C-alpha positions as CSV (number, residue, x, y, z in Angstrom):
1,X,0.0,0.0,0.0
2,X,2.8,2.4,0.9
3,X,4.5,1.5,-2.4
4,X,1.5,2.4,-4.4
5,X,0.9,5.5,-2.5
6,X,4.4,6.7,-3.0
7,X,4.1,6.1,-6.8
8,X,0.8,7.9,-6.7
9,X,2.4,10.9,-5.0
10,X,4.7,11.4,-8.0
11,X,2.1,10.5,-10.7
12,X,-0.6,12.7,-9.3
13,X,1.5,15.7,-8.9
14,X,3.3,15.2,-12.3
15,X,0.0,15.0,-14.0
16,X,-1.2,18.2,-12.3
17,X,2.1,19.9,-13.1
18,X,1.7,19.1,-16.8
19,X,-1.8,20.6,-16.6
20,X,-0.6,23.8,-14.9
21,X,2.3,24.3,-17.3
22,X,-0.2,24.0,-20.2
23,X,-2.6,26.4,-18.4
24,X,0.0,29.1,-17.6
25,X,2.6,29.0,-20.2
26,X,3.0,28.5,-24.0
27,X,5.0,25.3,-23.8
28,X,1.9,23.2,-24.7
29,X,-1.8,23.7,-24.5
30,X,-3.9,22.8,-21.4
31,X,-4.9,19.1,-21.2
32,X,-8.2,18.4,-22.9
33,X,-9.9,16.2,-20.3
34,X,-13.5,15.2,-20.7
35,X,-14.3,16.6,-17.1
36,X,-13.4,19.6,-15.0
37,X,-9.7,19.5,-14.0
38,X,-10.6,20.6,-10.4
39,X,-12.7,17.4,-10.0
40,X,-9.9,15.2,-11.5
41,X,-7.2,16.8,-9.3
42,X,-9.3,16.6,-6.1
43,X,-10.4,13.0,-6.8
44,X,-6.9,11.8,-7.5
45,X,-5.5,13.5,-4.4
46,X,-8.2,12.8,-1.9
47,X,-9.5,9.3,-3.0
48,X,-6.7,8.0,-5.2
49,X,-3.6,8.9,-3.2
50,X,-4.0,9.2,0.6
51,X,-6.1,6.0,1.1
52,X,-3.1,3.9,0.2
53,X,-1.2,5.3,3.1
54,X,-4.2,5.2,5.4
55,X,-5.0,1.6,4.7
56,X,-1.4,0.6,4.6
57,X,-1.0,2.0,8.1
58,X,-4.3,0.7,9.6
59,X,-4.3,-2.8,8.1
60,X,-0.9,-3.3,9.9
61,X,-1.7,-1.5,13.2
62,X,-5.3,-2.5,13.9
63,X,-4.3,-6.0,14.8
64,X,-1.6,-4.6,17.1
65,X,-4.0,-2.1,18.7
66,X,-6.7,-4.7,19.1
67,X,-4.4,-7.5,20.1
68,X,-5.9,-9.8,17.3
69,X,-4.4,-11.9,14.5
70,X,-2.9,-10.1,11.5
71,X,-5.2,-9.2,8.6
72,X,-5.1,-12.1,6.0
73,X,-2.9,-11.5,3.0
74,X,-5.8,-12.3,0.7
75,X,-7.7,-9.3,2.0
76,X,-5.0,-6.6,1.7
77,X,-3.8,-8.0,-1.6
78,X,-7.2,-8.0,-3.1
79,X,-7.7,-4.4,-1.8
80,X,-4.4,-3.3,-3.2
81,X,-4.9,-4.8,-6.7
82,X,-8.3,-3.3,-7.1
83,X,-7.4,0.2,-5.8
84,X,-4.2,0.2,-7.9
85,X,-6.2,-1.0,-11.0
86,X,-8.7,1.9,-10.5
87,X,-5.9,4.5,-10.3
88,X,-4.0,3.1,-13.4
89,X,-7.3,3.2,-15.4
90,X,-8.3,6.6,-14.1
91,X,-5.5,8.6,-15.9
92,X,-6.3,7.4,-19.5
93,X,-10.1,7.5,-18.8
94,X,-9.9,11.2,-18.2
95,X,-9.2,11.6,-21.9
96,X,-11.3,8.8,-23.3
97,X,-14.8,8.4,-21.8
98,X,-17.0,8.8,-18.8
99,X,-17.8,5.1,-18.8
100,X,-14.1,4.2,-18.3
101,X,-14.0,6.7,-15.5
102,X,-17.0,5.1,-13.9
103,X,-15.2,1.7,-14.2
104,X,-12.0,3.2,-12.6
105,X,-13.9,4.7,-9.7
106,X,-15.9,1.4,-9.2
107,X,-12.6,-0.6,-9.0
108,X,-11.2,1.8,-6.5
109,X,-14.5,1.6,-4.4
110,X,-14.4,-2.2,-4.5
111,X,-10.8,-2.3,-3.2
112,X,-11.7,0.3,-0.6
113,X,-14.7,-1.8,0.6
114,X,-12.6,-5.0,0.9
115,X,-9.9,-3.1,3.0
116,X,-12.6,-1.5,5.2
117,X,-14.3,-4.9,5.7
118,X,-11.0,-6.4,6.9
119,X,-10.7,-3.6,9.5
120,X,-14.3,-4.1,10.7
121,X,-13.6,-7.9,11.0
122,X,-10.5,-7.2,13.1
123,X,-12.5,-4.8,15.3
124,X,-15.4,-7.3,15.8
125,X,-13.0,-10.1,16.7
126,X,-14.3,-11.6,20.0
127,X,-10.9,-11.3,21.7
128,X,-10.2,-7.8,20.5
129,X,-9.3,-5.2,23.1
130,X,-11.2,-2.2,21.6
131,X,-10.8,1.5,22.1
132,X,-12.6,4.5,20.7
133,X,-9.9,5.1,18.1
134,X,-10.7,2.1,16.0
135,X,-14.4,2.8,15.9
136,X,-13.9,6.5,15.0
137,X,-11.5,5.5,12.1
138,X,-13.9,3.0,10.8
139,X,-16.7,5.5,10.8
140,X,-14.5,8.1,9.0
141,X,-13.4,5.5,6.4
142,X,-17.1,4.9,5.7
143,X,-17.6,8.6,5.2
144,X,-14.6,8.6,2.8
145,X,-16.1,5.8,1.0
146,X,-19.3,7.8,0.7
147,X,-17.5,10.7,-0.7
148,X,-15.8,8.5,-3.4
149,X,-19.1,6.9,-4.1
150,X,-20.6,10.4,-4.7
151,X,-18.1,10.8,-7.6
152,X,-19.5,7.7,-9.1
153,X,-23.0,9.0,-8.6
154,X,-22.1,12.3,-10.2
155,X,-20.5,10.6,-13.2
156,X,-23.7,8.6,-13.7
157,X,-26.3,11.4,-13.0
158,X,-24.6,14.8,-13.4
159,X,-26.3,15.9,-10.1
160,X,-24.4,18.9,-8.8
161,X,-25.0,17.9,-5.1
162,X,-22.9,14.7,-5.6
163,X,-20.1,16.8,-7.2
164,X,-20.0,19.2,-4.2
165,X,-20.2,16.4,-1.7
166,X,-17.2,14.7,-3.4
167,X,-15.1,17.8,-3.2
168,X,-16.1,19.0,0.3
169,X,-16.9,15.7,2.1
170,X,-13.6,14.1,1.1
171,X,-11.6,16.7,2.9
172,X,-13.7,17.6,6.0
173,X,-15.4,14.4,6.7
174,X,-12.6,12.1,5.8
175,X,-9.0,13.2,5.4
176,X,-8.7,15.9,8.0
177,X,-10.5,14.0,10.8
178,X,-8.6,10.8,10.0
179,X,-5.3,12.5,10.2
180,X,-6.2,14.3,13.4
181,X,-7.4,11.0,14.9
182,X,-4.3,9.2,14.1
183,X,-2.2,12.1,15.3
184,X,-4.1,12.1,18.6
185,X,-3.3,8.4,19.0
186,X,0.3,8.3,17.7
187,X,2.0,11.6,18.4
188,X,1.9,11.3,22.2
189,X,3.0,7.6,21.8
190,X,5.9,8.6,19.6
191,X,6.8,11.3,22.1
192,X,6.8,8.9,25.0
193,X,9.3,6.6,23.0
194,X,12.0,9.3,22.6
195,X,11.4,12.2,25.0
196,X,12.7,11.6,28.5
197,X,10.2,12.1,31.2
198,X,7.3,12.7,28.9
199,X,3.9,11.9,30.2
200,X,1.5,10.5,27.6
201,X,-1.4,12.9,27.2
202,X,-4.5,12.3,25.0
203,X,-7.4,14.7,26.2
204,X,-10.7,12.8,26.1
205,X,-12.7,15.9,24.9
206,X,-10.5,16.5,21.9
207,X,-11.9,14.2,19.2
208,X,-15.6,14.9,19.9
209,X,-14.8,18.7,19.9
210,X,-12.9,18.3,16.6
211,X,-15.8,16.4,15.1
212,X,-18.3,19.1,15.9
213,X,-16.0,21.8,14.5
214,X,-15.3,19.9,11.3
215,X,-19.0,19.0,10.8
216,X,-19.9,22.6,11.2
217,X,-17.2,23.7,8.6
218,X,-18.4,21.0,6.2
219,X,-22.1,22.1,6.6
220,X,-21.3,25.8,6.1
221,X,-19.2,25.0,3.0
222,X,-21.9,22.6,1.5
223,X,-24.7,25.1,2.2
224,X,-22.6,27.9,0.7
225,X,-22.4,29.9,3.9
226,X,-18.7,30.7,4.1
227,X,-19.3,33.8,6.3
228,X,-20.1,31.5,9.2
229,X,-17.2,29.0,9.1
230,X,-15.2,31.2,11.6
231,X,-17.7,30.0,14.3
232,X,-16.2,26.5,14.0
233,X,-12.7,27.2,12.6
234,X,-11.4,29.6,15.3
235,X,-12.2,27.1,18.2
236,X,-10.6,24.3,16.2
237,X,-7.5,26.4,15.5
238,X,-7.3,27.2,19.3
239,X,-7.7,23.6,20.2
240,X,-4.9,22.5,17.8
241,X,-2.5,25.2,19.2
242,X,-3.3,23.9,22.7
243,X,-2.6,20.3,21.7
244,X,0.7,21.4,20.0
245,X,1.7,22.9,23.3
246,X,0.4,20.0,25.3
247,X,2.4,17.6,23.1
248,X,5.6,19.6,23.7
249,X,6.2,20.9,20.2
250,X,9.5,22.6,21.3
251,X,11.0,19.5,22.8
252,X,10.3,17.5,19.6
253,X,13.1,19.4,17.7
254,X,15.6,17.3,19.5
255,X,14.4,14.4,17.4
256,X,14.0,15.4,13.7
257,X,11.8,12.4,12.8
258,X,9.4,13.4,15.6
259,X,9.7,17.1,14.8
260,X,8.4,16.4,11.3
261,X,5.1,15.2,12.8
262,X,4.8,18.2,15.1
263,X,5.6,20.7,12.3
264,X,3.0,19.1,10.1
265,X,0.4,19.2,12.8
266,X,1.1,22.9,13.3
267,X,-0.3,23.6,9.8
268,X,-3.8,22.7,11.1
269,X,-4.3,25.7,13.3
270,X,-2.7,27.9,10.6
271,X,-5.0,26.6,7.9
272,X,-8.2,26.9,10.2
273,X,-7.2,30.4,11.1
274,X,-6.9,31.4,7.5
275,X,-10.3,29.8,6.8
276,X,-11.8,31.8,9.7
277,X,-10.3,35.0,8.4
278,X,-11.5,34.2,4.8
279,X,-15.1,33.8,6.2
280,X,-15.0,37.0,8.2
281,X,-13.6,39.0,5.2
282,X,-16.2,37.4,2.9
283,X,-19.0,38.6,5.2
284,X,-17.6,42.2,4.9
285,X,-16.4,42.3,1.3
286,X,-18.4,39.6,-0.5
287,X,-15.2,38.2,-2.0
288,X,-12.7,35.4,-1.1
289,X,-9.8,37.8,-0.4
290,X,-7.4,34.9,0.6
291,X,-8.3,32.9,-2.5
292,X,-7.2,29.3,-2.1
293,X,-4.5,30.0,0.5
294,X,-6.5,28.3,3.3
295,X,-7.2,25.2,1.2
296,X,-3.5,24.7,0.4
297,X,-2.4,25.4,4.0
298,X,-4.6,22.4,5.0
299,X,-4.1,20.3,1.8
300,X,-0.4,20.6,1.4
301,X,0.8,21.9,4.7
302,X,-1.3,19.7,7.0
303,X,-2.5,16.6,5.1
304,X,0.5,16.0,2.8
305,X,3.1,16.9,5.4
306,X,1.5,14.7,8.1
307,X,1.2,11.9,5.6
308,X,4.9,11.9,4.7
309,X,6.0,12.4,8.3
310,X,3.9,9.4,9.5
311,X,4.9,7.3,6.4
312,X,8.6,8.0,7.1
313,X,8.3,6.9,10.8
314,X,6.2,3.8,10.0
315,X,8.4,2.8,7.0
316,X,11.6,2.9,9.2
317,X,10.0,1.0,12.0
318,X,8.3,-1.7,9.8
319,X,11.5,-2.3,7.8
320,X,13.8,-2.8,10.7
321,X,15.7,0.4,10.1
322,X,16.9,2.9,12.8
323,X,14.3,5.6,13.6
324,X,16.4,8.4,12.3
325,X,15.5,10.7,9.5
326,X,18.3,11.1,6.9
327,X,19.4,14.5,5.6
328,X,17.7,13.8,2.3
329,X,14.4,12.9,4.0
330,X,14.5,16.1,6.0
331,X,15.4,18.1,2.8
332,X,12.3,16.7,1.0
333,X,10.1,17.5,4.0
334,X,11.4,21.0,4.3
335,X,10.9,21.5,0.5
336,X,7.3,20.5,1.0
337,X,7.0,23.3,3.7
338,X,8.4,25.7,1.1
339,X,5.9,24.5,-1.4
340,X,3.1,25.3,1.0
341,X,4.4,28.8,1.5
342,X,4.8,29.4,-2.2
343,X,1.3,28.2,-2.9
344,X,0.0,30.5,-0.2
345,X,2.0,33.5,-1.4
346,X,0.7,32.9,-4.9
347,X,-2.7,34.0,-3.7
348,X,-1.4,37.4,-2.6
349,X,0.0,39.1,-5.7
350,X,1.7,42.5,-5.1
351,X,-0.3,45.6,-6.3
352,X,0.4,46.3,-9.9
353,X,1.8,42.8,-10.5
354,X,0.4,39.4,-11.6
355,X,2.9,36.8,-10.3
356,X,0.2,34.3,-9.3
357,X,1.0,31.9,-12.2
358,X,4.7,32.0,-11.4
359,X,4.2,31.1,-7.7
360,X,1.8,28.3,-8.6
361,X,4.2,26.9,-11.2
362,X,7.2,27.2,-8.9
363,X,5.3,25.4,-6.1
364,X,4.2,22.6,-8.5
365,X,7.7,22.1,-9.8
366,X,9.3,22.0,-6.4
367,X,6.6,19.7,-5.2
368,X,7.3,17.3,-8.0
369,X,11.0,17.5,-7.4
370,X,10.7,16.8,-3.6
371,X,8.2,13.9,-4.0
372,X,10.4,12.3,-6.8
373,X,13.4,12.3,-4.5
374,X,11.1,11.0,-1.7
375,X,10.0,8.2,-3.9
376,X,13.7,7.4,-4.9
377,X,14.5,7.1,-1.1
378,X,11.4,5.1,0.0
379,X,10.3,2.8,-2.9
380,X,13.4,0.5,-2.5
381,X,12.4,0.1,1.2
382,X,9.0,-1.3,0.1
383,X,10.4,-3.6,-2.5
384,X,13.0,-5.3,-0.4
385,X,12.8,-7.6,2.8
386,X,13.3,-6.1,6.2
387,X,17.0,-5.4,6.9
388,X,16.8,-7.0,10.4
389,X,15.8,-10.4,9.0
390,X,12.3,-10.3,10.6
391,X,9.2,-11.2,8.4
392,X,8.0,-8.4,6.2
């Protein structure tokens, strides 16, 4: 799963980079896709990329968390093959026919369903030692499956509500809450492994509070009431800052691999604060003054950074390697932070100038470069046995 996710990191961004170069330069014309590029980009990122990392992580950790038998190879292999087939078909289908796109999405949904059922079976195992984390994540994966299914429904019916649910639900009902939940479970645990004298802290009120805030943001967005998102986004930003302090962000800098997780998490309050300001300014001016800056603070800064930081930590641990981030890994991670800043700056052109396209292209090219190097580092890890001789 991590192998496919890493390849998708490069392919998805390379595809979008080609589209952006065609859109903003004269090197070649924009890609002639049969559907809106925004939908294609969102679907590939939200439903075709991150689920590989999410399922790759959960299919291995659920049995450990629940103290049950490992997930059978037949389940994760079938899920992997169908999800990968759906992704590989998706790219050419964008230029050929809607029917092929429907088949691609259907294959992805089938693989997703098999993986989800494997997690549910592990959760329902009689000897399982359950906590609220496993149930929350299963519910969020169902919501993610609903968002991906909405894409199929939109392709078949052209109903605008399905289109909007796909774009909005995938981020606010699936990706963001999944990553927050995993961070709530794992960051304190990782802290306790490497920070001397650290007391493991996971506030019980956090996840219900986050759920209410995210549901409120989703509802305001879907109902086209952006002027009210600040009611939910400011409290969420404040809660995220509090957790960053509680989890001792400053001490994490002693361990770069751990610091990557803390830095990624810090983009959550930044992004939610930008969304809140965006909503307040919209109420006053009637325009989205900050453009897509809040979206990219969350999408690139929080979601992608946290995915890579968690993937690096898990990849080292599950391949028998020392839990130490190399300079090249850290360079790729810092380049991603630079990409986030470039993409945000691109939404604020200086008076009398129009540099937006240059910032967007620069961000895209640096992003492709960073993720290509990342893949060069990590793909060999997934293709070779553990270096400590253990199974895997």
